[in-house]
DSSP file (Angstrom, degrees, kcal/mol; ACC not computed):
  #  RESIDUE AA STRUCTURE BP1 BP2  ACC     N-H-->O    O-->H-N    N-H-->O    O-->H-N    TCO  KAPPA ALPHA  PHI   PSI    X-CA   Y-CA   Z-CA
    1    1 A I    >         0   0    0      0, 0.0     3,-1.5     0, 0.0     6,-0.2   0.000 360.0 360.0 360.0 -42.5  102.5  149.8  136.6
    2    2 A E  T 3   +     0   0    0      1,-0.3     5,-0.0     5,-0.1     0, 0.0   0.794 360.0  48.2 -61.4 -28.0  103.4  147.7  133.6
    3    3 A R  T 3  S+     0   0    0      4,-0.1    -1,-0.3     3,-0.0     0, 0.0   0.464  82.9 117.6 -92.0  -1.7  100.0  145.9  133.8
    4    4 A H  S X  S-     0   0    0     -3,-1.5     3,-1.6     1,-0.1     0, 0.0  -0.425  72.1-126.2 -67.1 140.2   97.9  149.1  134.1
    5    5 A P  T 3  S+     0   0    0      0, 0.0     4,-0.3     0, 0.0    -1,-0.1   0.747 108.4  54.1 -60.8 -24.9   95.5  149.5  131.1
    6    6 A L  T >> S+     0   0    0      1,-0.2     4,-1.6     2,-0.1     3,-0.6   0.599  81.8  93.1 -84.7 -10.1   96.9  153.0  130.4
    7    7 A M  H <> S+     0   0    0     -3,-1.6     4,-1.1     1,-0.2     3,-0.3   0.881  82.7  50.7 -54.1 -46.0  100.5  151.9  130.1
    8    8 A P  H 34 S+     0   0    0      0, 0.0    -1,-0.2     0, 0.0     3,-0.2   0.875 111.1  49.8 -62.0 -34.0  100.5  151.4  126.3
    9    9 A A  H <4 S+     0   0    0     -3,-0.6    -2,-0.2    -4,-0.3    -3,-0.1   0.801 115.6  42.1 -73.2 -28.0   99.0  154.8  125.8
   10   10 A L  H  < S+     0   0    0     -4,-1.6    -1,-0.2    -3,-0.3     2,-0.2   0.505  86.0 113.2 -97.8  -5.7  101.7  156.5  128.0
   11   11 A R  S  < S-     0   0    0     -4,-1.1     2,-0.3    -3,-0.2    -4,-0.0  -0.470  70.6-121.3 -69.7 134.5  104.7  154.5  126.8
   12   12 A A        -     0   0    0     -2,-0.2    -1,-0.1     4,-0.1     2,-0.1  -0.599  26.7-145.0 -77.0 133.1  107.2  156.7  124.9
   13   13 A D     >  -     0   0    0     -2,-0.3     4,-2.3     1,-0.1     5,-0.2  -0.284  32.3 -90.5 -88.9-178.8  107.9  155.5  121.4
   14   14 A K  H  > S+     0   0    0      1,-0.2     4,-2.4     2,-0.2     5,-0.2   0.861 125.1  52.4 -62.2 -37.5  111.2  155.7  119.5
   15   15 A V  H  > S+     0   0    0      2,-0.2     4,-2.4     1,-0.2    -1,-0.2   0.932 110.3  47.1 -66.2 -45.4  110.4  159.2  118.1
   16   16 A A  H  > S+     0   0    0      1,-0.2     4,-2.3     2,-0.2    -2,-0.2   0.907 113.9  48.4 -62.7 -41.6  109.6  160.7  121.5
   17   17 A L  H  X S+     0   0    0     -4,-2.3     4,-2.4     2,-0.2    -1,-0.2   0.886 111.1  50.2 -66.7 -38.4  112.8  159.1  123.0
   18   18 A A  H  X S+     0   0    0     -4,-2.4     4,-2.4     2,-0.2    -2,-0.2   0.905 111.2  49.0 -65.4 -40.9  114.9  160.4  120.1
   19   19 A A  H  X S+     0   0    0     -4,-2.4     4,-2.2     2,-0.2    -2,-0.2   0.914 112.0  48.6 -64.1 -43.0  113.5  163.9  120.6
   20   20 A L  H  X S+     0   0    0     -4,-2.3     4,-2.5     2,-0.2    -2,-0.2   0.915 111.5  49.6 -62.9 -43.5  114.2  163.8  124.3
   21   21 A A  H  X S+     0   0    0     -4,-2.4     4,-2.3     2,-0.2    -2,-0.2   0.904 111.1  49.5 -63.1 -41.8  117.8  162.5  123.7
   22   22 A A  H  X S+     0   0    0     -4,-2.4     4,-2.1     2,-0.2    -1,-0.2   0.898 111.4  49.5 -64.8 -40.0  118.4  165.3  121.2
   23   23 A T  H  X S+     0   0    0     -4,-2.2     4,-1.9     2,-0.2    -2,-0.2   0.921 111.0  48.6 -65.2 -44.1  117.1  167.9  123.6
   24   24 A L  H  X S+     0   0    0     -4,-2.5     4,-0.6     1,-0.2    -2,-0.2   0.884 110.5  51.3 -64.7 -38.2  119.2  166.7  126.4
   25   25 A R  H >X S+     0   0    0     -4,-2.3     3,-1.0     1,-0.2     4,-0.5   0.898 107.8  54.0 -63.5 -39.4  122.3  166.7  124.2
   26   26 A L  H >< S+     0   0    0     -4,-2.1     3,-1.2     1,-0.2     7,-0.4   0.904 105.0  53.2 -60.3 -42.6  121.5  170.3  123.2
   27   27 A Y  H 3< S+     0   0    0     -4,-1.9    -1,-0.2     1,-0.2    -2,-0.2   0.594  91.3  75.4 -72.6 -10.7  121.4  171.3  126.9
   28   28 A Q  H << S+     0   0    0     -3,-1.0    -1,-0.2    -4,-0.6    -2,-0.2   0.792  95.8  52.1 -69.6 -26.4  124.9  169.8  127.5
   29   29 A D  S <X S-     0   0    0     -3,-1.2     4,-2.6    -4,-0.5     3,-0.2  -0.886  74.3-166.4-110.4  98.8  126.4  172.8  125.7
   30   30 A P  H  > S+     0   0    0      0, 0.0     4,-2.4     0, 0.0     5,-0.2   0.842  86.9  51.9 -56.4 -37.6  124.9  176.0  127.4
   31   31 A D  H  > S+     0   0    0      2,-0.2     4,-1.7     1,-0.2     5,-0.1   0.921 112.1  45.4 -66.0 -42.7  126.0  178.3  124.5
   32   32 A L  H  > S+     0   0    0     -3,-0.2     4,-2.1     2,-0.2     5,-0.2   0.905 112.7  51.2 -65.7 -41.6  124.4  176.1  121.9
   33   33 A A  H  X S+     0   0    0     -4,-2.6     4,-2.8    -7,-0.4     8,-0.2   0.904 107.9  52.8 -62.3 -41.2  121.3  175.8  123.9
   34   34 A E  H  < S+     0   0    0     -4,-2.4    -1,-0.2    -5,-0.2    -2,-0.2   0.873 114.2  42.3 -63.0 -36.9  121.1  179.6  124.3
   35   35 A R  H  < S+     0   0    0     -4,-1.7    -1,-0.2    -5,-0.2    -2,-0.2   0.800 121.8  40.1 -77.6 -28.9  121.3  180.1  120.6
   36   36 A S  H  < S+     0   0    0     -4,-2.1    -2,-0.2    -5,-0.1    -3,-0.2   0.744 102.8  66.9 -96.1 -26.0  119.0  177.2  119.7
   37   37 A V     X  -     0   0    0     -4,-2.8     4,-2.2    -5,-0.2     3,-0.3  -0.867  69.7-151.9-102.6 112.1  116.2  177.5  122.3
   38   38 A P  H  > S+     0   0    0      0, 0.0     4,-2.3     0, 0.0     5,-0.2   0.860  93.5  51.6 -52.9 -43.3  114.2  180.7  121.8
   39   39 A L  H  > S+     0   0    0      1,-0.2     4,-2.6     2,-0.2     5,-0.2   0.923 110.5  48.4 -61.9 -43.6  113.2  181.0  125.4
   40   40 A L  H  > S+     0   0    0     -3,-0.3     4,-1.9     1,-0.2    -1,-0.2   0.885 109.8  53.5 -63.8 -37.1  116.7  180.7  126.6
   41   41 A S  H  X S+     0   0    0     -4,-2.2     4,-0.5    -8,-0.2    -2,-0.2   0.925 111.2  45.2 -62.1 -45.0  117.8  183.3  124.1
   42   42 A L  H >< S+     0   0    0     -4,-2.3     3,-0.9     1,-0.2    -2,-0.2   0.911 113.3  49.6 -65.7 -42.5  115.2  185.8  125.3
   43   43 A L  H 3< S+     0   0    0     -4,-2.6    -1,-0.2     1,-0.2    -2,-0.2   0.820 109.1  52.9 -66.5 -30.4  116.1  185.1  129.0
   44   44 A A  H 3< S+     0   0    0     -4,-1.9    -1,-0.2    -5,-0.2    -2,-0.2   0.528  78.0 119.0 -84.5  -5.8  119.8  185.6  128.3
   45   45 A T  S << S-     0   0    0     -3,-0.9     5,-0.1    -4,-0.5    -3,-0.0  -0.432  72.5-115.8 -63.2 124.9  119.4  189.0  126.6
   46   46 A P    >>  -     0   0    0      0, 0.0     4,-1.5     0, 0.0     3,-0.7  -0.348  15.3-126.9 -62.3 141.9  121.4  191.5  128.7
   47   47 A V  H 3> S+     0   0    0      1,-0.3     4,-2.2     2,-0.2     5,-0.1   0.799 109.3  61.7 -61.7 -29.1  119.1  194.2  130.2
   48   48 A E  H 3> S+     0   0    0      2,-0.2     4,-2.4     1,-0.2    -1,-0.3   0.886 101.8  51.7 -64.5 -38.1  121.4  196.9  128.7
   49   49 A N  H <> S+     0   0    0     -3,-0.7     4,-2.5     2,-0.2    -1,-0.2   0.907 109.1  50.2 -63.0 -41.4  120.5  195.6  125.2
   50   50 A L  H  X S+     0   0    0     -4,-1.5     4,-2.5     1,-0.2    -2,-0.2   0.900 110.1  50.2 -64.3 -40.2  116.8  195.8  126.1
   51   51 A Q  H  X S+     0   0    0     -4,-2.2     4,-2.5     2,-0.2    -2,-0.2   0.922 110.9  49.1 -63.9 -44.2  117.2  199.4  127.3
   52   52 A N  H  X S+     0   0    0     -4,-2.4     4,-1.8     1,-0.2    -2,-0.2   0.919 112.6  47.5 -61.8 -44.2  119.0  200.4  124.0
   53   53 A R  H  X S+     0   0    0     -4,-2.5     4,-2.8     2,-0.2     5,-0.2   0.916 111.6  50.9 -63.4 -42.6  116.3  198.8  121.9
   54   54 A A  H  X S+     0   0    0     -4,-2.5     4,-2.5     1,-0.2    -2,-0.2   0.917 110.1  49.1 -62.0 -43.6  113.5  200.4  123.9
   55   55 A E  H  < S+     0   0    0     -4,-2.5    -1,-0.2     1,-0.2    -2,-0.2   0.824 114.7  45.7 -66.9 -30.5  115.2  203.8  123.5
   56   56 A R  H  X S+     0   0    0     -4,-1.8     4,-0.7    -5,-0.2    -2,-0.2   0.872 116.8  43.8 -76.8 -38.7  115.5  203.3  119.8
   57   57 A L  H  X S+     0   0    0     -4,-2.8     4,-2.7     1,-0.2     5,-0.3   0.815  97.2  73.6 -78.4 -31.2  112.0  202.0  119.3
   58   58 A A  H  X S+     0   0    0     -4,-2.5     4,-2.6     1,-0.2     5,-0.2   0.911 100.4  42.2 -54.4 -50.6  110.1  204.6  121.5
   59   59 A P  H  > S+     0   0    0      0, 0.0     4,-1.9     0, 0.0    -1,-0.2   0.864 113.6  53.8 -66.7 -31.8  110.5  207.5  119.0
   60   60 A Q  H  < S+     0   0    0     -4,-0.7     4,-0.4     2,-0.2    -2,-0.2   0.920 112.8  42.6 -65.5 -42.4  109.7  205.2  116.1
   61   61 A I  H ><>S+     0   0    0     -4,-2.7     3,-1.2     1,-0.2     5,-0.6   0.892 112.1  53.4 -72.0 -39.5  106.4  204.0  117.7
   62   62 A A  H ><5S+     0   0    0     -4,-2.6     3,-1.4    -5,-0.3     5,-0.2   0.869 102.8  60.0 -61.3 -34.8  105.5  207.5  118.9
   63   63 A A  T 3<5S+     0   0    0     -4,-1.9    -1,-0.3     1,-0.3    -2,-0.2   0.670  89.3  71.4 -68.2 -16.0  105.9  208.7  115.2
   64   64 A T  T < 5S-     0   0    0     -3,-1.2    -1,-0.3    -4,-0.4    -2,-0.2   0.747 106.7-124.7 -70.6 -21.0  103.2  206.3  114.2
   65   65 A G  T < 5S+     0   0    0     -3,-1.4    33,-0.1    -4,-0.4    -3,-0.1   0.474  78.3 120.3  91.5   2.0  100.7  208.5  115.9
   66   66 A V  S   <S-     0   0    0     -5,-0.6    32,-3.2     1,-0.3    33,-0.5   0.860  84.9 -73.9 -67.9 -33.4   99.2  205.8  118.1
   67   67 A G        -     0   0    0     -6,-0.3    -1,-0.3    30,-0.3    -2,-0.2  -0.867  63.4 -46.4 157.5 171.6  100.2  207.8  121.1
   68   68 A P        -     0   0    0      0, 0.0    28,-2.3     0, 0.0     2,-0.4  -0.374  52.0-152.9 -66.7 145.7  103.1  208.9  123.3
   69   69 A V  E     -A   95   0A   0     26,-0.2     2,-0.4   -11,-0.1    26,-0.2  -0.963   9.1-168.0-125.2 137.3  105.6  206.2  124.3
   70   70 A E  E     -A   94   0A   0     24,-2.3    24,-3.3    -2,-0.4     2,-0.5  -0.964  21.8-127.8-124.8 141.2  107.8  206.0  127.4
   71   71 A V  E     +A   93   0A   0     -2,-0.4     2,-0.4    22,-0.2    22,-0.2  -0.776  37.2 179.0 -86.2 126.6  110.7  203.7  128.1
   72   72 A V  E     -A   92   0A   0     20,-2.6    20,-3.0    -2,-0.5     2,-0.2  -0.964  31.4-117.1-131.8 147.0  110.1  202.0  131.5
   73   73 A R  E     +A   91   0A   0     -2,-0.4     2,-0.3    18,-0.2    18,-0.3  -0.558  44.3 173.4 -72.8 145.4  112.0  199.5  133.6
   74   74 A S  E     -A   90   0A   0     16,-2.6    16,-2.7    -2,-0.2     2,-0.5  -0.899  32.1-122.8-145.3 174.7  110.0  196.4  134.1
   75   75 A E  E     -A   89   0A   0     -2,-0.3     2,-0.4    14,-0.2    53,-0.0  -0.995  22.0-148.9-124.1 124.2  110.2  192.9  135.6
   76   76 A S  E     -A   88   0A   0     12,-2.9    12,-1.9    -2,-0.5     2,-0.5  -0.776  12.9-134.6 -92.8 135.6  109.4  189.9  133.4
   77   77 A R  E     -A   87   0A   0     -2,-0.4    10,-0.2    10,-0.2     8,-0.1  -0.767   7.0-151.1 -87.6 132.4  107.9  186.9  135.0
   78   78 A I  E    S-     0   0A   0      8,-2.0    -1,-0.2    -2,-0.5     9,-0.1   0.944  85.1  -9.0 -70.4 -47.6  109.6  183.7  133.8
   79   79 A A  E  >  -A   83   0A   0      4,-0.6     4,-3.2     7,-0.4     3,-0.3  -0.689  66.0-164.3-152.0  91.6  106.5  181.5  134.2
   80   80 A P  T  4 S+     0   0    0      0, 0.0    -1,-0.1     0, 0.0    -2,-0.1   0.822  88.5  44.8 -51.7 -39.6  103.6  183.2  136.0
   81   81 A G  T  4 S+     0   0    0      2,-0.1    -2,-0.0     1,-0.1     0, 0.0   0.908 126.3  26.9 -73.2 -41.5  101.7  179.9  136.7
   82   82 A D  T  4 S+     0   0    0     -3,-0.3     3,-0.1     1,-0.2    -1,-0.1   0.865 135.4  22.9 -91.5 -40.1  104.6  177.9  138.0
   83   83 A L  E ><  +A   79   0A   0     -4,-3.2     3,-1.6     1,-0.1    -4,-0.6  -0.565  64.0 164.1-128.5  67.7  107.1  180.4  139.3
   84   84 A P  E 3  S+     0   0A   0      0, 0.0    -1,-0.1     0, 0.0    -3,-0.1   0.757  78.9  49.9 -62.0 -24.1  105.2  183.5  140.2
   85   85 A S  E 3  S+     0   0A   0     -3,-0.1     2,-0.8    -6,-0.1    -2,-0.0   0.562  87.3  97.6 -91.1  -6.9  108.0  184.9  142.3
   86   86 A Q  E <   +     0   0A   0     -3,-1.6    -8,-2.0    -7,-0.2    -7,-0.4  -0.726  50.8 160.7 -86.5 111.5  110.7  184.4  139.7
   87   87 A T  E     -A   77   0A   0     -2,-0.8   -10,-0.2   -10,-0.2    -2,-0.0  -0.863  25.5-156.0-126.9 163.2  111.3  187.7  137.8
   88   88 A I  E     -A   76   0A   0    -12,-1.9   -12,-2.9    -2,-0.3   -14,-0.0  -0.997  32.9-101.4-137.9 138.0  114.1  189.0  135.6
   89   89 A P  E     +A   75   0A   0      0, 0.0     2,-0.3     0, 0.0   -14,-0.2  -0.267  52.6 157.7 -62.0 145.1  114.8  192.7  135.0
   90   90 A S  E     -A   74   0A   0    -16,-2.7   -16,-2.6   -40,-0.0     2,-0.4  -0.889  36.2-119.7-151.8 178.4  113.6  194.1  131.7
   91   91 A Y  E     -A   73   0A   0     -2,-0.3    38,-2.1   -18,-0.3    39,-0.4  -0.977  29.0-174.6-128.6 146.7  112.7  197.2  129.8
   92   92 A A  E     -AB  72 128A   0    -20,-3.0   -20,-2.6    -2,-0.4     2,-0.5  -0.894  27.5-118.0-136.6 164.3  109.3  197.9  128.2
   93   93 A L  E     -AB  71 127A   0     34,-2.2    34,-2.6    -2,-0.3     2,-0.7  -0.931  25.1-155.3-103.2 124.5  107.6  200.4  126.1
   94   94 A S  E     -AB  70 126A   0    -24,-3.3   -24,-2.3    -2,-0.5     2,-0.5  -0.905  13.0-165.3-105.7 113.9  104.7  202.1  127.9
   95   95 A L  E     -AB  69 125A   0     30,-3.1    30,-2.6    -2,-0.7   -26,-0.2  -0.858  14.1-163.2-107.8 127.4  102.1  203.4  125.4
   96   96 A S        -     0   0    0    -28,-2.3    28,-0.1    -2,-0.5     5,-0.0  -0.931  30.3-127.3-104.9 108.6   99.3  205.9  126.2
   97   97 A P        -     0   0    0      0, 0.0   -30,-0.3     0, 0.0     3,-0.1  -0.291   7.7-149.7 -60.4 134.6   96.8  205.6  123.3
   98   98 A S  S    S+     0   0    0    -32,-3.2     2,-0.4     1,-0.2   -31,-0.1   0.858  87.6  18.3 -69.9 -36.0   95.9  209.0  121.7
   99   99 A S  S    S+     0   0    0    -33,-0.5    -1,-0.2     2,-0.1     2,-0.1  -0.989 118.1  14.0-136.0 146.5   92.5  207.7  120.9
  100  100 A G  S    S-     0   0    0     -2,-0.4     2,-0.3    -3,-0.1     0, 0.0  -0.295  91.3 -66.0  83.5-175.2   90.6  204.7  122.3
  101  101 A T     >  -     0   0    0      1,-0.1     4,-2.6    -2,-0.1     5,-0.2  -0.715  37.3-111.7-111.0 162.0   91.5  202.8  125.5
  102  102 A A  H  > S+     0   0    0     -2,-0.3     4,-2.7     1,-0.2     5,-0.2   0.914 118.8  50.7 -59.7 -43.9   94.5  200.7  126.3
  103  103 A P  H  > S+     0   0    0      0, 0.0     4,-2.2     0, 0.0    -1,-0.2   0.892 111.1  49.5 -62.0 -36.2   92.4  197.5  126.4
  104  104 A A  H  > S+     0   0    0      2,-0.2     4,-2.2     1,-0.2    -2,-0.2   0.919 112.5  46.4 -67.6 -42.5   90.9  198.4  123.0
  105  105 A I  H  X S+     0   0    0     -4,-2.6     4,-2.5     2,-0.2    -1,-0.2   0.907 111.7  52.3 -64.6 -41.4   94.3  199.0  121.5
  106  106 A A  H  X S+     0   0    0     -4,-2.7     4,-2.1    -5,-0.2    -2,-0.2   0.907 109.7  49.0 -61.3 -41.4   95.6  195.7  123.1
  107  107 A A  H  X S+     0   0    0     -4,-2.2     4,-1.6     2,-0.2    -1,-0.2   0.909 111.1  49.6 -65.5 -41.9   92.7  193.8  121.5
  108  108 A L  H  < S+     0   0    0     -4,-2.2     4,-0.4     1,-0.2    -2,-0.2   0.905 110.5  50.6 -63.4 -40.9   93.3  195.3  118.1
  109  109 A L  H >< S+     0   0    0     -4,-2.5     7,-1.6     1,-0.2     3,-1.0   0.893 108.0  52.5 -64.8 -39.0   97.0  194.4  118.3
  110  110 A R  H 3< S+     0   0    0     -4,-2.1    -1,-0.2     5,-0.3    -2,-0.2   0.843 113.4  44.2 -64.8 -31.9   96.2  190.8  119.2
  111  111 A R  T 3< S+     0   0    0     -4,-1.6    -1,-0.2    -5,-0.1    -2,-0.2   0.388  93.8 115.2 -93.2   3.8   93.9  190.5  116.2
  112  112 A G  S <  S-     0   0    0     -3,-1.0    -3,-0.1    -4,-0.4    31,-0.1  -0.041  87.0 -96.3 -69.3 172.9   96.3  192.2  113.8
  113  113 A R  S    S+     0   0    0      1,-0.3    -1,-0.1    30,-0.1    -4,-0.0   0.898 127.5  31.9 -55.7 -43.0   98.1  190.7  110.8
  114  114 A L  S    S-     0   0    0     25,-0.1    -1,-0.3    -5,-0.1    -2,-0.2  -0.930 101.3-132.3-113.0 102.6  101.1  190.2  113.1
  115  115 A P        -     0   0    0      0, 0.0     2,-0.4     0, 0.0    -5,-0.3  -0.297  22.8-168.8 -60.8 133.8   99.6  189.5  116.6
  116  116 A V        -     0   0    0     -7,-1.6     2,-0.6   -10,-0.2    -4,-0.1  -0.993   5.3-157.3-124.4 127.3  101.2  191.6  119.3
  117  117 A V        +     0   0    0     -2,-0.4     2,-0.2    -8,-0.1   -10,-0.1  -0.922  20.7 164.4-110.9 122.8  100.4  190.7  123.0
  118  118 A G        -     0   0    0     -2,-0.6     2,-0.5   -12,-0.1     9,-0.2  -0.646  35.6-108.8-122.8-177.9  101.0  193.4  125.6
  119  119 A C  E     -C  126   0A   0      7,-2.6     7,-3.3    -2,-0.2     2,-0.6  -0.967  23.2-139.5-118.8 129.4   99.9  194.0  129.2
  120  120 A V  E     +C  125   0A   0     -2,-0.5     2,-0.5     5,-0.2     5,-0.2  -0.781  21.6 177.4 -90.6 124.9   97.3  196.6  130.1
  121  121 A Q  E >   -C  124   0A   0      3,-2.6     3,-1.5    -2,-0.6     2,-0.4  -0.917  63.1 -55.3-127.4 104.0   98.2  198.5  133.3
  122  122 A G  T 3  S-     0   0    0     -2,-0.5   -20,-0.1     1,-0.2    -2,-0.0  -0.504 121.3 -17.2  65.4-122.0   95.6  201.2  134.0
  123  123 A D  T 3  S+     0   0    0     -2,-0.4     2,-0.3   -21,-0.1    -1,-0.2   0.112 122.9  86.3-102.1  21.1   95.4  203.4  130.9
  124  124 A R  E <   - C   0 121A   0     -3,-1.5    -3,-2.6   -28,-0.1     2,-0.5  -0.911  66.7-139.4-124.7 149.4   98.7  202.3  129.4
  125  125 A L  E     -BC  95 120A   0    -30,-2.6   -30,-3.1    -2,-0.3     2,-0.5  -0.936  21.2-154.3-104.6 124.9   99.7  199.4  127.2
  126  126 A I  E     -BC  94 119A   0     -7,-3.3    -7,-2.6    -2,-0.5     2,-0.6  -0.884   9.0-169.4-105.8 124.5  103.0  197.8  128.2
  127  127 A L  E     -B   93   0A   0    -34,-2.6   -34,-2.2    -2,-0.5     2,-0.5  -0.917  13.9-151.0-114.8 103.4  105.1  196.0  125.6
  128  128 A D  E >   -B   92   0A   0     -2,-0.6     3,-1.4   -36,-0.2   -36,-0.2  -0.615   2.4-154.7 -78.4 120.1  107.9  194.1  127.3
  129  129 A L  G >  S+     0   0    0    -38,-2.1     3,-1.3    -2,-0.5    -1,-0.1   0.633  87.1  74.7 -74.6 -12.3  110.9  193.8  125.0
  130  130 A R  G 3  S+     0   0    0    -39,-0.4    -1,-0.3     1,-0.2   -85,-0.1   0.707  96.9  51.6 -69.0 -15.8  112.2  190.7  126.7
  131  131 A T  G <  S+     0   0    0     -3,-1.4     2,-0.5     2,-0.1    -1,-0.2   0.333 100.9  74.6 -99.4   6.2  109.4  188.9  124.9
  132  132 A V  S <  S-     0   0    0     -3,-1.3     5,-0.1   -90,-0.1    -1,-0.0  -0.977  77.3-132.6-124.0 126.0  110.3  190.3  121.5
  133  133 A F    >   -     0   0    0     -2,-0.5     3,-2.3     1,-0.1     4,-0.3  -0.485  25.1-119.4 -70.1 145.8  113.2  189.1  119.4
  134  134 A P  G >  S+     0   0    0      0, 0.0     3,-1.6     0, 0.0     4,-0.3   0.843 114.5  62.1 -54.9 -33.7  115.4  191.9  118.0
  135  135 A R  G 3  S+     0   0    0      1,-0.3     4,-0.3     2,-0.1     3,-0.2   0.649  99.7  57.0 -67.4 -12.5  114.6  190.7  114.5
  136  136 A Q  G <> S+     0   0    0     -3,-2.3     4,-2.3     1,-0.2    -1,-0.3   0.426  76.9  95.3 -96.7  -0.2  110.9  191.5  115.3
  137  137 A D  H <> S+     0   0    0     -3,-1.6     4,-2.2    -4,-0.3     5,-0.2   0.912  85.1  48.9 -57.7 -45.1  111.4  195.2  116.1
  138  138 A V  H  > S+     0   0    0     -4,-0.3     4,-2.3     1,-0.2    -1,-0.2   0.900 111.7  49.7 -62.3 -40.8  110.5  196.3  112.6
  139  139 A E  H  > S+     0   0    0     -4,-0.3     4,-2.3     2,-0.2    -1,-0.2   0.849 107.4  55.0 -67.7 -33.8  107.4  194.2  112.6
  140  140 A L  H  X S+     0   0    0     -4,-2.3     4,-1.7     2,-0.2    -2,-0.2   0.937 110.1  45.3 -63.7 -46.5  106.4  195.6  116.0
  141  141 A V  H  X S+     0   0    0     -4,-2.2     4,-2.4     1,-0.2    -2,-0.2   0.912 112.2  52.7 -62.3 -42.2  106.6  199.1  114.7
  142  142 A A  H  X S+     0   0    0     -4,-2.3     4,-2.3     1,-0.2    -2,-0.2   0.882 105.9  53.8 -62.1 -38.8  104.7  198.0  111.5
  143  143 A A  H  X S+     0   0    0     -4,-2.3     4,-1.1     1,-0.2    -1,-0.2   0.889 111.8  44.8 -63.4 -38.6  101.9  196.5  113.7
  144  144 A L  H  X S+     0   0    0     -4,-1.7     4,-1.6     2,-0.2    -2,-0.2   0.849 110.2  54.4 -74.9 -33.9  101.5  199.8  115.5
  145  145 A E  H  X S+     0   0    0     -4,-2.4     4,-1.6     1,-0.2    -2,-0.2   0.900 103.7  57.2 -62.1 -39.4  101.6  201.8  112.2
  146  146 A E  H  < S+     0   0    0     -4,-2.3    -1,-0.2     1,-0.2    -2,-0.2   0.872 105.8  50.0 -58.8 -38.4   98.8  199.6  111.0
  147  147 A L  H  < S+     0   0    0     -4,-1.1    -1,-0.2     1,-0.2    -2,-0.2   0.880 112.2  46.9 -67.2 -37.7   96.7  200.7  113.9
  148  148 A A  H  < S+     0   0    0     -4,-1.6    -1,-0.2     2,-0.1    -2,-0.2   0.699  88.2 103.8 -80.1 -18.7   97.4  204.4  113.3
  149  149 A A  S  < S-     0   0    0     -4,-1.6     2,-0.1    -5,-0.1   -84,-0.0  -0.402  83.5-107.9 -65.5 135.5   96.7  204.2  109.6
  150  150 A P        -     0   0    0      0, 0.0    -1,-0.1     0, 0.0    -2,-0.1  -0.430  31.5-141.3 -64.8 135.3   93.3  205.7  108.7
  151  151 A R        -     0   0    0     -2,-0.1     2,-0.1    -4,-0.1    -4,-0.0  -0.839  17.4-117.5 -98.6 132.3   90.8  203.0  107.7
  152  152 A P        -     0   0    0      0, 0.0     3,-0.1     0, 0.0     6,-0.1  -0.423  30.1-120.2 -65.4 141.3   88.4  203.7  104.8
  153  153 A T    >   -     0   0    0      1,-0.2     3,-2.6    -2,-0.1     0, 0.0  -0.440  47.7 -73.9 -75.5 157.5   84.8  203.7  105.9
  154  154 A P  T 3  S+     0   0    0      0, 0.0    -1,-0.2     0, 0.0     3,-0.1  -0.275 124.5  18.6 -54.8 131.9   82.6  201.1  104.2
  155  155 A G  T 3  S+     0   0    0      1,-0.3     2,-0.3    -3,-0.1    -2,-0.0   0.225  99.3 116.8  90.9 -14.2   81.9  202.3  100.6
  156  156 A E    <   -     0   0    0     -3,-2.6    -1,-0.3     1,-0.0     2,-0.3  -0.681  50.9-154.5 -88.4 140.8   84.8  204.7  100.6
  157  157 A T        -     0   0    0     -2,-0.3     2,-0.1    -3,-0.1    -4,-0.1  -0.775  14.1-117.5-111.3 159.1   87.7  204.0   98.1
  158  158 A S     >  -     0   0    0     -2,-0.3     4,-2.0     1,-0.1     5,-0.1  -0.446  28.5-107.3 -89.0 167.7   91.3  204.9   98.4
  159  159 A D  H  > S+     0   0    0      1,-0.2     4,-1.8     2,-0.2     5,-0.1   0.850 120.7  56.4 -60.8 -35.0   93.1  207.3   96.0
  160  160 A V  H  > S+     0   0    0      1,-0.2     4,-0.7     2,-0.2    -1,-0.2   0.934 107.6  46.7 -63.6 -45.7   95.0  204.2   94.6
  161  161 A A  H >4 S+     0   0    0      1,-0.2     3,-0.6     2,-0.2    -1,-0.2   0.869 110.4  53.9 -64.6 -35.5   91.7  202.5   93.7
  162  162 A D  H 3< S+     0   0    0     -4,-2.0    -1,-0.2     1,-0.2    -2,-0.2   0.844 105.4  53.8 -66.6 -32.6   90.4  205.8   92.2
  163  163 A S  H 3<        0   0    0     -4,-1.8    -1,-0.2     1,-0.2    -2,-0.2   0.643 360.0 360.0 -79.2 -12.5   93.4  206.0   89.9
  164  164 A L    <<        0   0    0     -4,-0.7    -1,-0.2    -3,-0.6    -2,-0.2   0.473 360.0 360.0 -83.0 360.0   92.9  202.5   88.5
């Protein structure tokens, strides 16, 4: 192996080894790892917290006018490609668009100022809260408000622009 031509390219340098050592030290303290590693933090969120957040967010999102929102139990896949059978209980917001289709709303959300990725199931857009940090709840509502806001047609000006 040491004489293989690819060995120099695959050899870990000091920086890579230092990063690996720091990561392994972090994982020695599970509480510290849970606070420091975003994925572990999301996975460790109690399902009751997700349900409470969903129940609080559903009326806020429905008030944006994008469409009715329902709180639903869901299962989050930990790593679909590697561990397809590994799921964890979660809660999600199930949105039925008032206008347009769920795939169209999902595409608009992905291209928004703050990209939001959901899952389309039939005619509904599913937003799993296990994939959203609590600090992002306000931004999630804002992204949906942005969709519901009327857009001026080309050549049309807003009242603010008219008053200037």
